[in-house]
N, C-alpha and C positions, 0 to 999 in steps of 0.2 A: 410481573409473571415477568419470568429471565429472557431476554434476547433469543432469538433463532441465530440460524445461521446469515440467513437471509439480511435479517436488519444488521449483524457485523457487518458483514459483508459492505451493506450500502453505506457503511461507515465508511469506511475507506473507498468510497467513489470518486470523494472532493484531491481524494492524493493522487487518484490513477491520472482525476482531467488533468491537475498538476501536472506531474511527471510527463504524461503526453506532448502536450502544450507544449511545456520547456523543449522537452528533444524539436517538438518538429516548430519550437519559433514563434511557435502564437499563444504562449503564457507574456505575461505586458513585464517585461522586468528591466525597464529605463532606469537610470541611478544605477541599479545592483552593481557591482563587481564579481565575476570569475564566483569569487570563493564564495561570496552570498549566496549565490547560488546554485549553488554546489551542494555551501551548509540549506537552504530549502525545500534541496532535493533532495537530501541526505533523510534527514525529519521526516520526509514523507517515505520515504521508501521504512525508515525504519518504525513505519508506524504500520502500514501496509504486514510489512514479516510478523511484527508483533499478537495483530490480527488473523493473520491467516498459524498464527502457531499456538494458538486457542484451546483449551482440551479441556475438557472435565477432570477432575484428578481421584475423583470415584460414583461410583453408582451413588451416590448424595448430594456431589456437584450439579448443582445446574447451568455451568457456563454448555454453550453449545459449541460444538463437537465441529472446529471449521477447520483443524486440522484434518479430521479423521472425510472430510466432507469430499463425496465426487469431487476428483480434479475441474470435470467442465463447469464450475462454478465460481470454481477459485480463476476463470484463464486471464480472464482481466490483469488481475493481482498481482498476478503471478507475475506474468509477461513484464506489468511495471514497474515490479522491482530489478527486474534482470536493466527492463528499460535504465532508468535510472541509475545502476549503480552501474551501464553501461556509460551512462553519459558524464557521470563523476572522473570515473577513467579517466576520458577521453577531452574532460576538461577541465 
């Protein structure tokens, strides 16, 4: 059975939590350099960006259309990409 848009977005929830936690200072980064933290945030930004681009290539493709889904479903994910990108640029 194919995944739904909701299931795809749920797969990105940990990335949202990590990015928001690093930005808020509540994510445990003891012992990590700023470069390592930035790399970790970038990996999660990349993960979310990939999920947000999911779409079927044709009518036979059962890939969920995350890209075309209502924006209110993706609000936290899109915001986390922006937050992570801004965090990396500032650090």
